[in-house]
PLY file of the C-alpha trace (Angstrom):
ply
format ascii 1.0
element vertex 287
property float x
property float y
property float z
element edge 285
property int vertex1
property int vertex2
end_header
0.02 0.04 0.12
0.98 3.56 -0.28
0.70 6.65 2.05
-3.05 6.22 2.02
-3.08 4.32 5.26
-5.49 3.75 8.21
-8.58 1.82 7.53
-11.54 0.94 10.09
-14.83 -1.34 10.38
-18.33 -2.32 11.59
-19.12 -5.75 12.92
-20.19 -8.40 10.89
-19.41 -6.99 7.34
-17.20 -8.64 4.74
-14.30 -7.29 2.67
-12.25 -9.00 -0.27
-9.17 -10.63 1.39
-5.94 -8.55 1.47
-3.00 -10.56 0.84
0.30 -9.97 2.80
0.85 -12.62 5.38
2.70 -12.06 8.63
6.28 -12.46 8.82
7.64 -12.41 11.82
4.09 9.24 39.53
2.15 11.45 38.25
-0.51 9.56 36.37
-0.54 10.70 32.81
-4.34 10.16 30.89
-4.16 8.77 27.17
-5.75 10.31 23.99
-5.82 8.89 20.63
-2.64 9.68 18.49
-2.91 12.20 15.59
-3.08 9.68 12.92
-1.77 10.24 9.45
-3.59 10.70 6.15
-2.40 12.34 3.02
-2.84 16.17 2.94
-5.07 15.89 -0.38
-7.41 13.41 1.46
-7.58 15.44 4.80
-8.41 18.59 3.15
-11.39 17.01 1.63
-12.68 15.81 4.71
-14.96 18.81 5.73
-16.12 17.38 9.07
-12.77 17.25 10.49
-10.30 20.07 11.73
-7.25 19.46 9.41
-4.97 22.02 11.22
-4.97 19.75 14.41
-4.25 16.63 12.52
-0.77 15.33 11.46
-0.37 14.69 7.90
1.94 12.43 5.73
3.13 13.78 2.47
4.52 12.05 -0.51
7.34 13.95 -2.10
6.58 14.78 -5.82
9.26 15.49 -8.58
10.77 19.02 -8.12
9.82 19.35 -4.45
12.17 20.96 -2.10
12.22 21.07 1.74
11.51 24.84 1.70
8.70 24.71 -0.79
6.93 21.89 1.31
7.23 23.79 4.39
5.82 27.07 2.64
2.91 24.83 1.15
1.84 23.65 4.61
2.35 26.84 6.24
4.85 25.60 8.77
8.58 26.57 9.37
11.45 24.77 7.70
12.80 24.00 11.16
9.41 22.04 12.08
9.67 19.89 8.86
13.39 19.14 9.43
12.92 18.47 13.27
9.75 16.08 12.98
11.48 14.03 9.99
14.91 13.90 11.64
16.49 15.91 8.76
18.96 18.73 8.17
19.05 21.65 5.72
21.62 19.63 3.47
19.13 16.51 3.45
18.25 15.25 -0.01
14.63 14.15 -0.51
13.30 12.09 -3.57
9.90 11.48 -5.35
7.93 8.98 -3.15
9.65 9.65 0.06
7.16 10.22 3.04
7.43 13.08 5.03
5.59 13.88 8.19
3.80 17.27 8.39
2.71 18.96 11.67
-0.50 21.01 11.68
1.48 24.01 12.94
5.08 25.39 13.43
6.39 23.38 16.49
7.39 20.40 17.91
5.94 16.73 18.38
6.83 15.35 21.91
5.97 11.83 22.90
5.00 11.80 26.85
7.27 9.53 28.90
7.08 8.40 32.43
7.32 11.41 34.78
6.45 14.08 32.06
4.17 17.04 32.97
2.66 19.55 30.97
4.43 22.39 32.57
7.77 20.45 32.29
7.20 19.90 28.71
6.43 23.54 28.14
9.78 24.69 29.89
11.72 22.15 27.63
10.23 23.56 24.33
9.90 27.29 25.63
6.17 26.99 25.02
2.99 28.02 26.81
1.13 25.59 29.13
-2.29 26.86 28.19
-1.52 26.74 24.46
-0.51 23.05 24.77
-3.40 22.27 26.55
-5.89 23.98 24.08
-4.08 22.79 21.10
-4.25 19.20 22.19
-7.69 19.36 23.33
-6.83 18.35 26.90
-9.28 18.82 29.72
-6.38 20.23 32.07
-2.77 19.79 32.78
-3.11 16.49 34.13
-5.04 14.91 31.07
-1.88 13.21 29.69
-0.63 9.65 29.72
2.68 8.05 28.91
2.70 7.41 25.29
0.64 10.34 24.28
1.62 12.51 21.39
1.60 16.09 22.08
2.05 18.92 19.54
3.81 21.99 21.07
2.89 25.01 18.98
5.64 27.45 18.31
7.88 25.04 20.42
11.77 25.46 20.12
14.06 22.48 19.72
16.24 22.29 23.00
19.96 21.90 22.91
19.51 18.50 24.73
16.55 16.70 23.08
14.59 14.31 25.47
15.44 10.79 24.65
12.81 8.46 23.35
13.88 5.12 25.28
13.09 1.72 23.64
12.25 -1.13 25.91
14.08 -4.23 24.75
11.52 -7.08 24.05
11.99 -10.83 24.45
11.97 -12.78 21.00
8.01 -13.25 21.02
6.65 -10.96 23.72
3.24 -10.27 21.83
0.67 -12.48 20.26
-1.10 -11.51 16.91
-4.05 -9.21 17.64
-6.39 -10.97 15.25
-7.35 -14.49 14.39
-5.34 -16.78 12.17
-4.16 -16.43 9.52
-3.32 -12.87 10.90
-2.82 -11.10 7.72
-0.66 -8.04 7.60
-2.07 -5.40 5.12
0.49 -2.75 5.61
3.92 -2.91 6.99
5.52 -0.53 9.25
4.48 3.07 9.02
3.91 6.12 11.24
3.85 5.81 14.31
5.70 2.44 14.58
2.48 0.74 13.33
1.32 -2.41 11.38
-2.01 -2.95 9.92
-3.88 -6.35 10.08
-7.03 -7.73 8.28
-8.18 -11.11 7.25
-10.94 -9.44 5.11
-13.38 -9.77 7.70
-15.13 -6.95 9.61
-16.14 -7.82 13.11
-13.31 -10.25 13.91
-12.15 -10.28 17.55
-9.18 -7.99 18.48
-6.97 -9.56 20.98
-4.50 -7.85 23.66
-1.21 -8.65 22.30
0.03 -8.81 25.99
-1.35 -8.36 29.46
-1.46 -4.98 30.82
-4.01 -2.16 32.12
-6.26 -0.13 29.75
-5.26 3.39 29.86
-8.26 4.63 28.07
-10.88 3.99 25.37
-12.37 6.46 23.00
-12.85 7.96 19.73
-10.46 9.75 17.39
-11.59 11.62 14.00
-9.02 9.77 12.18
-8.29 6.68 14.44
-12.00 5.84 15.16
-12.84 3.77 18.11
-9.55 2.89 19.87
-8.10 1.28 23.05
-4.73 1.78 24.42
-3.14 -0.63 26.85
-0.08 0.05 29.17
1.83 -3.17 29.59
3.97 -3.88 32.79
7.37 -3.44 31.16
6.31 0.31 30.08
5.44 -0.47 26.49
2.18 1.01 25.32
0.03 -0.60 22.40
-2.70 1.22 20.55
-5.62 -0.43 18.58
-7.27 1.71 16.04
-10.42 1.50 13.82
-12.39 -0.72 16.02
-16.08 -1.29 15.49
-16.89 -2.16 19.15
-15.05 -1.74 22.34
-15.67 -4.18 25.19
-13.16 -3.12 27.77
-13.05 -0.07 30.22
-10.22 2.25 31.28
-8.23 1.07 34.31
-9.39 -2.34 33.58
-6.57 -5.23 33.87
-6.42 -7.33 30.81
-4.73 -10.60 30.00
-2.76 -11.59 26.81
-5.33 -12.89 24.24
-8.35 -11.15 25.93
-10.85 -9.81 23.41
-10.78 -5.98 23.83
-12.82 -5.21 20.79
-13.64 -5.92 17.18
-12.15 -4.99 13.74
-13.76 -2.16 12.21
-13.48 0.78 9.79
-14.33 3.74 12.30
-12.66 6.85 11.72
-10.89 7.52 8.51
-9.87 4.61 6.44
-8.63 3.94 2.75
-10.72 2.95 1.06
-13.51 4.35 3.38
-16.34 1.91 4.46
-16.41 -1.87 4.67
-13.70 -2.28 2.05
-11.24 -0.43 4.61
-11.88 -2.86 7.44
-8.66 -3.53 9.51
-6.81 -3.10 12.63
-4.10 -0.33 13.18
-1.73 -1.57 16.04
1.12 0.73 17.03
3.72 0.06 19.69
5.28 2.79 21.69
8.60 2.58 23.58
9.73 -0.69 21.78
10.11 -1.91 18.21
6.96 -3.25 16.69
7.51 -7.14 16.56
5.06 -7.58 13.69
7.19 -5.22 11.35
8.75 -6.54 8.33
0 1
1 2
2 3
3 4
4 5
5 6
6 7
7 8
8 9
9 10
10 11
11 12
12 13
13 14
14 15
15 16
16 17
17 18
18 19
19 20
20 21
21 22
22 23
24 25
25 26
26 27
27 28
28 29
29 30
30 31
31 32
32 33
33 34
34 35
35 36
36 37
37 38
38 39
39 40
40 41
41 42
42 43
43 44
44 45
45 46
46 47
47 48
48 49
49 50
50 51
51 52
52 53
53 54
54 55
55 56
56 57
57 58
58 59
59 60
60 61
61 62
62 63
63 64
64 65
65 66
66 67
67 68
68 69
69 70
70 71
71 72
72 73
73 74
74 75
75 76
76 77
77 78
78 79
79 80
80 81
81 82
82 83
83 84
84 85
85 86
86 87
87 88
88 89
89 90
90 91
91 92
92 93
93 94
94 95
95 96
96 97
97 98
98 99
99 100
100 101
101 102
102 103
103 104
104 105
105 106
106 107
107 108
108 109
109 110
110 111
111 112
112 113
113 114
114 115
115 116
116 117
117 118
118 119
119 120
120 121
121 122
122 123
123 124
124 125
125 126
126 127
127 128
128 129
129 130
130 131
131 132
132 133
133 134
134 135
135 136
136 137
137 138
138 139
139 140
140 141
141 142
142 143
143 144
144 145
145 146
146 147
147 148
148 149
149 150
150 151
151 152
152 153
153 154
154 155
155 156
156 157
157 158
158 159
159 160
160 161
161 162
162 163
163 164
164 165
165 166
166 167
167 168
168 169
169 170
170 171
171 172
172 173
173 174
174 175
175 176
176 177
177 178
178 179
179 180
180 181
181 182
182 183
183 184
184 185
185 186
186 187
187 188
188 189
189 190
190 191
191 192
192 193
193 194
194 195
195 196
196 197
197 198
198 199
199 200
200 201
201 202
202 203
203 204
204 205
205 206
206 207
207 208
208 209
209 210
210 211
211 212
212 213
213 214
214 215
215 216
216 217
217 218
218 219
219 220
220 221
221 222
222 223
223 224
224 225
225 226
226 227
227 228
228 229
229 230
230 231
231 232
232 233
233 234
234 235
235 236
236 237
237 238
238 239
239 240
240 241
241 242
242 243
243 244
244 245
245 246
246 247
247 248
248 249
249 250
250 251
251 252
252 253
253 254
254 255
255 256
256 257
257 258
258 259
259 260
260 261
261 262
262 263
263 264
264 265
265 266
266 267
267 268
268 269
269 270
270 271
271 272
272 273
273 274
274 275
275 276
276 277
277 278
278 279
279 280
280 281
281 282
282 283
283 284
284 285
285 286
């Protein structure tokens, strides 16, 4: 598949088989990640607020980093920072670039983070971070959240994104056999699964605690689980959720059902799939 990612579903509907087989404290409160869609698609979805969503852009012939930044009305520094590029970096047609909705910084919340602390690191304003990320207050964050920091400045010492080492097979497949992968590794550290059937059960890949369940404009109905080793897993585009925040779940427990809620490509039942991203560890299902 190309940059048109994220699918979603409704229980009991069928879709043609997709054919890639699998190869291999301060409490902070969770929210759905700012999922990616192509800018052209996102702009056509009038019911959404595109300036608060992260986009993915496919570089075209003749593009330059400066022109792309100008096209999306963000600073060149913002484009470089979020894509880990420098002013001397070369880009080529077909390359995927992450586009923030405003000039600033993307921060991944880690253990011990607070909004005031994050604001201080990036020389930003607390109230602007809370408002832009639609938080209820300064405490409405959870480990693994993605925060957009409007007008944030990159510090000299960048906060580290620490990865937890995983054993060889720590997680089980989140859907029934044959557990087909329909899209390999894409932002953020995610893999898509579908057996071509809406309404199939979605399993917790490992035991842990449900951080929060909810609905995002792009991600649809979602569940986030914090595992004992500090890894967070996110399950998007569900048709139904059957667990609750703070609930303990065991590996293999059904937490919801495959769906096409939110924004999927294609839209509707044909886009039925599960989006699984893994935070603070490599995605063991990536190929």
